[in-house]
Structure formats: C-alpha cells, structure tokens
Residue, then its C-alpha position, 0 to 999 in steps of 0.5 A: m642761704r641758710a636755714v633752720f632746716s638742712l635740706k638734702s634733697t638738693c642733690s638727688i633731685i637733680q641727679f635723678l633729673f640729669l639721668l632724664g636726658s634732655c631736650f630744648l638746648i638753646g644756642c652753643g654748647n660752650s661756656r663763653q664770656s658775655s662779650d663772646t656771646p654768640s650774635g643769635v643768642n643776643q637778638e633773640l633775647s633782645s627781640l623777647v624783651q622787646t615783644l614783652q615790652l620790658s624796661g628792667d625797672p618796675s619802680k618807674g612812675r611810682n611815688l616813693p619814699s626815701i630812707n632819708d625822709p623824717k617819716a621813714q627814719l621814724g618808721m626805722k626806729l618803730f621796726f627795730t624797737k621790741a616795745l611793739s610787741g606784746d612781752k617786748d621780746t620781738a620787734c618788726v625786724s625779728c623776721h625781716h632783716p635788711v642783712l637776711g635779704g628782708g626776711d630772716d634766713l629761715s625756713l620757718p620764722i621764730g617770732v616770740d619766746a626766742v632764747d635769745p631774742e637779739l639772735l636772728g638767722p640760723g640759730r635763732v630758736h624757741l624756748v624749749s618750755g612752755e604750753h605754747y611750744d611743741g618743738g617746732p617753729t610756731v609761726p607757719r609759713n615763710a617770712p616774705s621779704t619786705f624788699n621792694i614790697a612798695l611795687w606789689d599792686q595787688v595783694l600782699f601775703h602768701d595767700g593774699r589775705v591783704e588785697s587792693l580792691g582796684k588793683t590799679p597799677l602803680k598804686n599799691g593800693d592807694d587808688g581810692m577803691g579800698i583795701r580788704t584785710p583779715d579784719s573786713a570780710f572777703g571782698e570788702a574794704d577795711p575803712l582802717a587799712g590806710q593809705n596803701m597796702v604796705t600800710a595795711q599789711a603793717r597792722f597785723p603782725v603785732t595781732s599774731a601771738e606767734e610773731m609778736k603779740n605773744f601769749g602774756l601781757f596781751h593775751g585775749l585781747s582783740n586786734a582792736e585791743v591790742r593796736t590801742n594798748l600798743q599806742q597808749r605804750l608808745g604814747d605814755y597815755g591811758e591805761p595800757a597793758g603791762g603798764f608803761l615803757v620805763t624809758n620813753h621819748w617817742l614824742d619827739e620822734f613823732r613830732a620830727g617824723f610827722d613835722e608837727p613839732q607842737g602835737s600831743a602824744e594823743t594826736l600824734i601817737t596812734f596806731n595809725n600813724v605807727v603804721d604809716a611811719i612803718a610803711s614809709y620805712e618799708n617802702s623805701q626799700v627799693f632794690v632794682e638796679t639789678p644786672w638784668k636792668s643794666y642789660v635791658e637798658g642796653d648794656d649787652d655785657a652786664i650779664s654773661t652768656e650763660a645768664k642770657r641762655g637761661a633768659l631765653i629758656f625762662f621767657k620762651s614756651v616749652a613748645d619754643g624749646g623753653a620752660d614758660c617760667a614767664s607765665c607766672h613770673s611776668g613783667d619787669f617785677f617777675t610776678d602776675e601777682s595771682f595764685h598757683v598750685i605748684g605742689m611746694p612741699q607743705i613743711g611745718r605745723g601748717k594752718r591747722d587746716g584739713e583733717n589732722g589740722t596740719e594742713d594749709f590750704g592757701r588761698f582757699r582760706e580767702t576765697k573758698n574757691a575749690a580751684d584755689k586749695y594749695a594755691f599761693r602767690t607768685p612771689s617775685l623774683l628781683n633780688v631772688s638769690a638773696t631771699g631765700p629759703w624759697g616756698h611758701a614754708g621754706a621747704y628749699t634753701s637751694l635756688r637750684a632745688t627750688i627750680v628742679h621742683h618746678l620742672n616735676p613737683q611729683v619727682a621732687l616730692d619722691n626726693y624729698d627727704f622729710t626725716q631731716i626735718a621732724p621725726n618720721i611720724q611728722a615726716n609722714q603726714m607732711r609727705v601725705n599733706t605734699q601729696k595732697i597739693i600735688d593731686q590738686l595741681n594735677a586736678n587742676r590740669a586735668a580740668g583744663l586750668p592755668s597750671l604749672q607743666n612738667v619740663n624736662l632740662n638737662e642739668e647745664q639748662i638748669d645751671w643757666l637758669v640758675e645764672f639768670l636768676m642770679s642776674l636779677t639781684d641788686p647788688c646793694v642787697e649783698d652789701k652790708s656797707c650799703l644795707n646800713q642805711w636801713i639799720p640804725s647806727a649806734e649814733d641814732t636816737n633809742p627812744d625807749t632803749l629797747r632797739l633789738n640789735a641784731m646779731d647772728d650765731s656768731g655773735n656779730y652784729l648785723 
C-alpha cells in the first residue's frame, strides 16, 4: 500500500522493539508449511476457535443485496457520478474505489478541487491556489473502507456519529429503534436517517465542503438545501443551484432501479431514494471469503503455520503469552464496535479541536465524556491488508508498523518521523498533539479503565501476527477481474456523462 505520505517510521520502530528482546514464544521456532504444523498448535488454535464460538463468517443471518440487483446497479451509477458534488468535480468513488480497498489508498483524502478529478490514489493532489487550500489534504480523517460496511451493527464513521440506537445484532440499525446522525442530537433518532446505518451515512459526504459539497455553487447552503438541490439536479425539476445537467437520463435509471416504470421524476428522484440506492450498492460489497474463514470451517491447510502461530498471539491474553488483540478486535467481524484511545499519531489538520484547532477529539466530540477524548472506533480487520493506510488519520502505511504501534504507543511516537509529512513547525505541533493522546491513554490506564496495554514481542512474533492478518483478506479484493462487478463498464449506461473514469498516477484505468 502506498499513500500520499511516505512514512519512514516503520524500520526504526521495528528495530527498536527487536532490541527490546522477547517473551511469549508460541510453539516451535522454525517456520514450517501448514501441513507440517505441530499438532499442539492446531489443537490449541482449534480449541480457541471453539471457545470463542467463531464461525468465520460475520455475514451469516443477514439480508444483503446482490450487486446484480437493479437498485444496487442504480446505486453504482450514482456512486460514480460527479453530479452529486456541488461543483461536479467529485464522486463518492473519489474516496472509496473498489480497486483501492474500498478507500482511496491515501493517508488523508483529497476530495474537491483536485488537479485531476479522475486521478485517484497516490498522485492525487489539490489545486495549489484558492482560499480554501493551505498546502495539505483538506479532509481530516482517513477514508474508511466501504467493504463489508453492511456488517456494522452499532456505529459508522471513526467517531460513531452515525449510531444505531438499538444496536441489534445482524440488523445494521434496521431494528425500528432509530438511527442517530449529525442532523440529530446525541442519543436521538434522526427521522430522515433511512432504513439502515449505511443509508444514513450516505446522506453526509455530499454536505461536506471538503469532500463533495465544495465552496462554489452550494456554498452557504444547509444540509437540507444541498440535498434538495441535488435531487432537483438529477430529477430535472425545480430550480437547482447552478442549473440543470446538460445530459440527463436519470429518470429511466430510477424507474428501472425501483421497478416503477411509470414513476415521475418528482416522486422517484428524491434524495431519500438516491441514498437508498447508494446504500444498496455499498451493502453488496461483502467480502468475507478469507483463508481464515476456510480454516475455521475445517480446512487445516487453509492458512500457514506462521499464520496459526500469529492467531494464537492474537487471541490469547498477555498473561497466557499472547497480545490480547481480540479484546478489541473480537468476533467474526474482528471488532467490538467500541471506541478506544490507542495513541495513533495525529497527522494532518485535525478537526479544529484543542487550543490550536489542530487536534481531533474523536468520540468525545459526540459524547462529551472525558474518557472518550481521542478515542476512535475499533476497525474491522477483515481485508485489513488491502485497506490501508491505517489509523484514523492514516498515519501508518505499513501494516507491520501499525502492529508495532499497538505494542508500545509511546515508543512508536518517539520513533515517528513527523518531518516527512510537514515542515518542522507543523511537525512539532503534530508531535505535541499525539503526546496528548498518549497522555490520555495513560490517564485511562491509571483510572482502571479498559485500555490498550504494552506488550513485548520479538520480531518473529510480529511476523506471525502479520501473517495471520494477511489471512483475513478475501482474495477478491485484490483481484481486479473479481472487483469489476462493482465498477461500471464501458457498456453500462452513463446517465449524465459525468461518470468518474478513475485512473492511477500512471494513466491506467482502475
């Protein structure tokens, strides 16, 4: 994985921890193929899987759409059109492309005002002029992957600002208890949230000036006004800001997607239907056919001996010789859907929090609970090898460095080179901001709150953890031919001729 920043901290951190020495070696020291795995390792891991009641498949029991469903096909076209951005220069896919792990392969996203709107991933940069550009990415947090977004049942976004009030398992918020969004007070249901959390979250990128709204045609409009203008723009009715689309065949698409061949633009092309279709497309992105799933289902040779040793370290407590990763990355979806302070480096502009306006208070922004300051949602680890950079601000571009950070955040900070990201004056502020996060972690530990604990692992054990995490990736997400189902083809209709035809920095189509 590459990123907009080339982070150089990986080697220095690993070398330092390797010098720390070692503890908690699991099994034999020599690497072997899976078929030669010592019986004790297989037995111990099998026992852990049974004790934890893992099935390997978090999609079981859910009602999920197929990418071939008409509504999901409509959603795909909406996901790829720049017509949903204020100045028609950005699409949902700008930050969430299937070939880029359902994200953008950047530490921090570059939404509106890119030099080349069609160029995604490394090489995507902002225009160098304009009052809203100050020399760095304008979006303050890493773009979460859309892969398996349908499998979340409690919260979406890094700070959980879209939240199921019922938190019913297997429902993604569709349990009749309501969904809270940024348009409603904390703990209160948004009556316009939609059927599930994915529908609810799809309402907000278009209202963010940095992501899609921009600072031009829709500048100064409220969230509700932005949404009204977009539905009128696509529906070819009313008086949308900036006027109508030059080419517009969206009515035919909505009639097919919602199976209403006689429906009118005013009744069919509503913002609620726009996000309903986009959510169907996103909810079809279910990628759980991992080697780990095959192992849990009984194929002992599905993962390597090293991955099995890594799994033991992952699932076992520190007292039992492991790293206790599963205390947060729990269950078949590998997340407790909760919030934790783990001291990830705070790079970029932050969320305008703190004395200097360069911090990001995370979950505290929603709850106002002091213990939640700098806490962020536990990410799922399914497909983790394909969904970097890692951390709420994309501070690490190496999966191994991300693991090493968890072992001792203070050591990781001491070895982190902020100067690779920004001039020294900004780098110094980023270091100060990150130290505040680690200080909060230490305060939570001292208060007896469940917190990330330091763990000593040697280099080989870290290798095993990396190998295990690699086994959590569905091969489809790294296979362009497999992912093509979720990318419009040249033969697909292009209702407004504003489809974003994504390219990489070498000019190749994604």
